[in-house]
C-alpha positions as CSV (number, residue, x, y, z in Angstrom):
1,X,-36.7,-20.7,55.1
2,X,-35.1,-22.8,52.5
3,X,-35.1,-19.9,49.7
4,X,-33.9,-17.5,52.3
5,X,-30.9,-20.2,53.2
6,X,-30.0,-20.8,49.4
7,X,-30.2,-16.8,48.9
8,X,-27.7,-16.2,51.7
9,X,-25.2,-18.9,50.6
10,X,-25.0,-17.4,46.9
11,X,-24.6,-13.7,47.9
12,X,-21.8,-15.1,50.4
13,X,-20.0,-17.0,47.5
14,X,-20.6,-14.0,45.1
15,X,-19.0,-11.8,47.9
16,X,-16.2,-14.3,48.3
17,X,-15.5,-14.0,44.6
18,X,-15.5,-10.6,44.4
19,X,-13.1,-10.1,47.4
20,X,-10.9,-12.6,46.1
21,X,-10.8,-10.9,42.4
22,X,-10.4,-7.5,44.0
23,X,-7.4,-8.8,46.0
24,X,-5.9,-10.6,43.5
25,X,-5.9,-7.3,41.1
26,X,-4.4,-5.1,43.9
27,X,-2.0,-7.6,45.0
28,X,-0.9,-8.1,41.5
29,X,-0.7,-4.3,40.8
30,X,1.7,-3.8,43.9
31,X,3.6,-6.8,43.0
32,X,4.6,-5.9,39.2
33,X,4.1,-2.4,39.0
34,X,6.2,0.2,41.4
35,X,3.1,1.7,42.6
36,X,3.9,0.8,46.2
37,X,7.5,1.8,46.1
38,X,6.7,5.0,44.6
39,X,4.0,5.5,47.6
40,X,6.4,4.3,50.4
41,X,9.1,6.7,49.0
42,X,6.6,9.7,49.0
43,X,5.5,9.1,52.4
44,X,9.0,8.4,53.9
45,X,8.6,4.6,54.5
46,X,11.0,3.6,51.6
47,X,13.1,1.4,54.4
48,X,10.5,-1.1,54.1
49,X,10.7,-1.6,50.3
50,X,13.1,-4.2,50.4
51,X,10.8,-6.4,52.6
52,X,7.7,-5.7,50.2
53,X,8.4,-9.0,48.5
54,X,7.8,-11.2,51.8
55,X,4.5,-9.6,52.3
56,X,3.0,-9.3,48.8
57,X,3.9,-12.6,47.2
58,X,2.2,-14.5,49.9
59,X,-0.8,-12.0,49.7
60,X,-1.0,-12.5,46.3
61,X,-1.1,-16.4,46.4
62,X,-3.7,-16.3,49.4
63,X,-6.0,-14.1,47.1
64,X,-5.6,-16.3,44.1
65,X,-6.2,-19.2,46.2
66,X,-9.5,-17.5,47.6
67,X,-10.6,-16.9,44.1
68,X,-10.0,-20.5,43.3
69,X,-12.2,-21.6,46.2
70,X,-15.1,-19.3,45.4
71,X,-15.2,-20.3,41.7
72,X,-14.9,-24.2,43.0
73,X,-17.8,-23.3,45.5
74,X,-19.8,-21.8,42.9
75,X,-19.4,-24.8,40.4
76,X,-20.3,-27.5,43.2
77,X,-23.6,-26.0,43.5
């Protein structure tokens, strides 16, 4: 029983780390490159381009913090 619990915790930590890293990379690409601006222009949502910073920067910060938390949890155990 203890083995199953330990295995489940390890897989959850790995999943948390993968989500954190993937989210950080995607948010960083959208923040620092014109990918999202071009995409919004193509689909006709260029009105919202001015508000992207209000969404992308907190999202980037949240994913960075999630990655740090996952690494911290991994090092504790």
